[in-house]
N, C-alpha and C positions, 0 to 999 in steps of 0.2 A: 763773342771773340771769339766763335767757330766761323765769322765771318768775315774780320781783322784777323782774329790773328795776334787778341789785342787787348790787355785786360781791361774794361770800362772802368776799370776802378782807381789804376791807378798807370794804367800805359805800360805795362808790363809785359815782357815779349818771349818770356820763358811758362809754358801753357806744359800741363799734366792731359794727358787726353785718357780715361781710363774704359774700357767695356765692364759695368756695372755686372755682376756674377752675385748666387747668394749660393747657401748650403742646404741640398736638400733636404725635407724633414724627413726621408727614411730614411739616407744613408750619408754618416757624417760625414765620409769621404768623397758626396761627386758635391759640384759646382752645378747651376745652370744661366742662364742670364737673367737677370730681373728683368718677368717681362711689363711694356705698358697697361696690360689684361691680360686676363684670364675669362674664357668666356662662355656657357654649357650646351653650345653648338660645335659636333663632332667636324675635329679638323676634314676629313672625304668629301665634308660638306659647302666645306668653303675651297676645296681646290690643293690645300697643300699639310707639308708635311706637320709641322711647329701641332705638336698635341697628340692628343690618343682618341678614340672611336667615342667618348663624350666629354669633349673639351676643347678646345685650340688656344694656345698664347698666339699672344698678339704681339711684334713690336718688343724690340729695347730700350734700353736706356744706355748712352755716354751721355760721363762725365765730362767739362773741361775745368780743369784747376791750375791757378796762375800759382807760381810757385812762389815769387813775392809775397804776395796780400792771403794766400789761400780763400779770394773768391772765388765763388763754386760756380757754375751753371751745368745743368741738367740738357738733353736734348733726348727727344720718343725717336727711334730710327723706325721704319714703318718698314720696310726695302718691298714687302708684296703688297701695297697699297690696301691690308686686311681692317685696316683702319674705317677706311672710302668704303668696303664691302657692308662693314658690321652697320652704319650708320643707315644703311638702307633696309635691314633685319629689322623689325619691335619684336621686342624684348629686347637685343645684345646690350643693352645701355651703354651704347657708345650713340651719340647725337652731332653733328653738327650747328657750332654758330658761324654763322656770318654775318660782317655786318659790313658790307660792303656795300654802299650808298649805292640806290638803286633809280639811275637820272630816266628823265622821264622820256621818250621819245617828241619833240615838235615837228 
């Protein structure tokens, strides 16, 4: 949907785009982005400001919803490319699966 600006199910063109938030467990009046993951690596170690001294919040979600049929797609947003950095850290819980075929050199 995001690429073609059209619903793949009903071909509708009116779409709602939502940045997803969730309530804070400690304060009912505060909401924060729905993060892709939170890891036990201090934000300072990764050179970002999303998180605390004890963990880093990585990425957020964006939801695209078709106004006609309700079909919904979720997309992960990672503007700081932290998922790539985390995939290189052992025990981060983030790994890359790349199924690009390798063509032998001849």
